[in-house]
N, C-alpha and C positions, 0 to 999 in steps of 0.2 A: 599304876594309877588307871591305866586302861583296863586292867583286870578288875579293879574295884567298880569301875563304871559298868562293865559287863555283868558283874555279879549283882549290882544294884538293879540293872535292867531285867535280869532273870527273876529277881525277887519280886519286882513290880508286876511283871507278866504273870508270875505264879499267883500273886495276890489277886490280880484282876480276874483271872480264870476261876479262882476259888470263890470270890465274891459273886461272879456271874452265875456259875452253876449252883452255888448255894442258894441264891435268890430264886432260881428256876425251880429247884426241887423243894424248897421250903414252902412255896406257894403253888403247888401242883394244880390246884383247882383253877386259879386264875390263869396259870400257864396253859392249861388244857383249853380254856375258853378262847384264848388268843390263837392257839394252834387250830382249833376247830373253825374259827372265823377265817383264817388264812386257807385252811383245807377246803372249805366249801367254795370259796372264791376261786382257788386254783382248779379244783375239779370241774366247776362249771365253765370256766374260761377255756380249759384245755378241751373239754368235750365239745363245746360250741365251735371252737376254732378248728378242731380236727374234722368235725362234720362239715363245717363250712368250706374247708379246703378240699375235702374228699367229695362232697355232694355234687359239685359241678361235673366232675368226671363220671361219677356214678349215674347222674341224671342223663348226661350225654349218652352213655352206653344204653340206658333204658330207652331213651328216645329213638335210638337207632332201630329198635324193634318195631317202630311205628312207620317205617317206610323211608323213602329217600329224603335227603336234605340238600341234594345238589342235582340239578337237571341240566343236561347238555343236549342241544338240538341244533339242526343246521341253520345257518343264517338265511333268513327269508330273502329270496331274490339272488342268492349267491349261486355259483355254478354247481354247487353240490346239493342244493336244496331239493331239486326234483328227484334225484336218485337216492336221497338219504345220505347217511354217514357210512362211508365204506368201512370194511372191517379193519383195514390198516389204520384209519383214523380213530376207530374205536380203541384199538390197542394202544395207540399213541396217547390219546386222552387219558385212558386208564392208567398208563404209566406215569403221566404227570400228576394225577391225583394220588396214587398210592405212594409216590415218592415223598409226598408231604405228610401223609397219615394213612393208617390202615383203612381200607374201604371195601365194601361189597358193591356189586353193580349188576344191572340187568338192562337188556336192550329190548326195544319194542318197535315193531313195524305195524303201522295201521293201514287198513284198507276199508273202503266202503263196499259192503256186500248186500245181497238181497235175501231176506227171510220173509216168507209169506207175502211177497210182493211189496215189502217195505224195506227201505234203506236202513241198514244197521252198520255199526262200526265193529270190525273184527281186528284183533291184535294178534300178531304172530310173535310168540315168545319162546324162550328157553325155560321151560317150567322150573327146573332146578334153581336157576338164577333168581327168578321172581319169587319163588317160595322162600329162599334164604333172605331176600331183601324185605319181604313184606310178611313177617311172622304174625302180624296182627290180623291178617285176613282170615275170616271165618269161612271155611270151605266145607260144604256138605257134599260128600262123595269124594271124587278123586280129581287131582289136577289133570290138565289135558295131556294126552299122549296120541300118537298116530291113530287116526280113526275116531277120536272122541274130542269134545270141546268142553270148556267150562264157561257157563253163562252167568252173567251178573244177576243178582237177585231181582232188581227192578224189571229187567228185560224178561227174565224167566217168568215172573208173575204176569206180565202183560201178554206173553205168548202162551201161557198155560203150560210151561215146560217143567218137568221134574226129572230127577236123575234117572237115567236108563231109557228115557224117551228118545225117539229119532228126531233129527232136525235136518232139513234140506237147506243148504246154503249155496247161493249162486253168486257169480262174479260178473255183473253186467258190463263192466268197463273193458273187459278183454275177452279172450277166448279160453274157455275151460279146457284143460288137458284131459278131462274125463268125458266130456260130451263131444268135443271137437267142434262145438258151435259157439259163435259169439253170443255172449249173454245166455248160454244154454241153461238147462234145467239144474245145473250145479251138481253138487255132491252130497250124498247122505252121510251124516255124522250121528254119533250117539252122544247124548248129554251125559258126560261122565261126572260132572260136579257143578254145583251152584255156589258162587262166591258172594259173600255179604260183607261189604266194607263200610256201608253208610256214606259212601262218596260216589263220584262219577264213574268209578270202576264198575258199579252195579248195573250200568247200561251198556256194557261191552261184552262181546263174545271173545273168549281167549282160546287160541289153538296153538298147537306145536308149530313152530316156524316152518318146518318142512311141509306140513299140510297146507299152510297159507301159500307157500311158493307153488305147490302143485295146483291149488285152486286158481291162482292168478296166472299161472303159466310163465312166471318170470321171477328172477332173483334180483333183488336190489338192496341198497343199504338200509340201515335202521333209521327210524324217524326220531327216536328219543333214547338217550342213555340216562338211566337214573342211578345215582350213587348214594350210598349210605356211608358217609365219611365220619370216622371216629375222631372228631376234633371239635373245638369250641367255635362259636360264631365268628370270632375274628379270624381264626385259621381258615374257616370255610370261605369267607369273603376273599381272603388272600389267594386261595386256590382258584376261585372263580375269576379273579382279576388276572391271574397269570395265564389262564386259558383265553380270556377275552383280549388280552394284549397281543396275542399271536393271531392277527386277522387273517393270515394266510391259511390257517387251518380250516376256515369256512364253517366254524361252529361257534356257538355262544353258550356260556354257562351262567346259571343263576341259582342262588340258594332258594330253597323252598321256604317261603315267608312264614307259613304257619308253624313249621317245625323250628326254625331258628328263633322266631319270636317267642315260642313257648319255652325254649331253652333260656333265652335271655331274661324273660320275665320271671321265671321260676328262680333262677340264680340270683337275680337282683333282689327279689323278695327275701331269700334266705340270708343274703349278705346284710340287708337292712335290719332284719331281725337279729342277726348276730351282733351287730354294733350296738343296737338298742339294749339288748339283754346284757352285753358286756359292760356297758356304762353303768347300768343298774347294779350289777354284781360288784364292780369295782367300788362304787359308792358304799354299798352295804359292807364290803370287806373293810374299807377304810374306817367306817363308823364303828364296826365291831372291834377291830384291833385298837383304835384310838380310845374307845370307852374302856376296854380292858386295861390298857396301859395307864390310863388316868386313875383307875381304881387301884392298880398296883402302886403307883406313886403315892396316892393318898394313904394307903396302908403302911408304907415304908417312910412316912414323913419323919417320924421320930428317929429312925435309923439314919436317915439322910442328914438330919440336923446334928446328931451325935458325931457322925463321920466328918462333917465339915468342921465341927468344933475341934476334932482331933487332927485337923490339917489336910483333909481330903479336898482336892480342888473341884470347882464346879465343872471344869472340863472333864475330869476323870469320872465324876458321877454321871455326866451326860453320856460319855462314851459307853459306860457300863449299861445304861438303860437302852441305848441304841443297839448295842450288841445283843442284849437280851431280846429285844423286839425282832432283830434280824434272825435269831435262832428260832423264834416262833414262826416267822415267815418261811424260813428254810424247811423246818419240819412240816409245816402245813403245805408248802409248795410241793415237796417230794411225795407226801402221801396223797395229796389232792390230785397231782398229775397222774399217779398210778390209778386212782379211782376214776378220774376223768377218762383215761384211755379205756378202761374197762367198760364204762358206760357208752363211750363212742363206738367201740367195737361191737357191743351188743346191739346198739341202734342200727349200725350199718348191716349187720347180719339179719336183723328182723325186717328192715325196710328194703334193702337192696339185695339180700341174700349173697353178699360178698364180704370177705374179711377186710379189716382195716389194718394197714401197716402202721408201725410205730414211727412217729416223726420226732427224731431226736432234737432237731433245732427248735421245734415247737415246744418240746418238753423243757429244754434249757431256758427258752424265753419265758415260759410260764413260771418256772421256779424263781428266776431272777426278778420277774415282775412281782411275784408274791413277797419276796424279800424287800423289794423297793417300796411296795405299798405299806408293808408293816413298819418300815423305818420312817416313812413320811408321816404315817398316821401317829407315830410316837413323838414327833417333834414338839408338839405343843405340850404334852405332859412332861417331856424331858426338860424343856425350858422352864416349866414351873418348878421342877425338882431342883434344877441348878440355881434357882433364885431363892430357895428357902433360907431364911435367916436362922442360923443355929441358936443365937441367943434367945430369940422369940420362942422357938420350939422347946428349948430346955427350960425356959421359964414356965411354959405351959405344963411341962411334965412335973 
């Protein structure tokens, strides 16, 4: 008896599959329309989601080329603020930052100097550090090296300086090691380069730190450490908080508002656009699949009535149509996911010049969503098919 039940079950399953695939292949045009509707939806959703997931990371990396997003300076009035941040503290702070995320950094020591009897700001830097941190700086000529300086565009224009011209810089606040006189005539430099950033940097003279130490006759700590940290806004705030919580360090950290605000605003816009377009795509996919399934049910009305007259149950017919719509959703989801990945990868290469990895979890979610949308969109046509009165249909025939 158990064998008979098993045989009957196998027969019913075979009949179900035969009817299912027969219905799909007999109406290839309608089936293709349903697959295309699911395909377009899956491709658009996967492409948008992949770009939306990847874009924040890519935008963050692009923004890192526009300078620092975290600044560390001595606490005003603290016991270290007069002498700046010592090298040991620079190393310790850098270790705290890089332990949380990859980062580049540069240190700056600022002094007030005299040029043409006017007070100017001079920054002692390690040129390699600053060049790596600020790749957006436009430099005409060369970065500073011993014996030469780099002058900001605004200051160079006001002083009539061009690359190659000499410039005499004095240090009135102390004793020059070159003249041996307090506030002496200073030291002659050559203008090696002119930097144009469009910001306050254009009013500063940049010199190799060793030259600034010789000019002032003293070594001391740095005034500012700038970091370009490869992390999102929330991670950046957490790093700043961890530094500020250790008051014994004598330094304070703050995110650069214009950089972090730019990150957050751009990412928020992208995510809002993603959700808006996703809703529109889901609605269009739902309408497309539902319309196609309604057309299929209408075409098969006579067949459904005949099958019900021969003893087919409403539940069996409904399951067949739901399985048919699931097949359309599965086929459209698989093809659409592949196409969506291709579009997303091409978009990332053209915009960010970086490849896009394949997200298997996103692909699985897209395919499952495509199947679910197809089945949900088919519920109304399926209910109509299950309620067909066989006597009425056969009388019409």
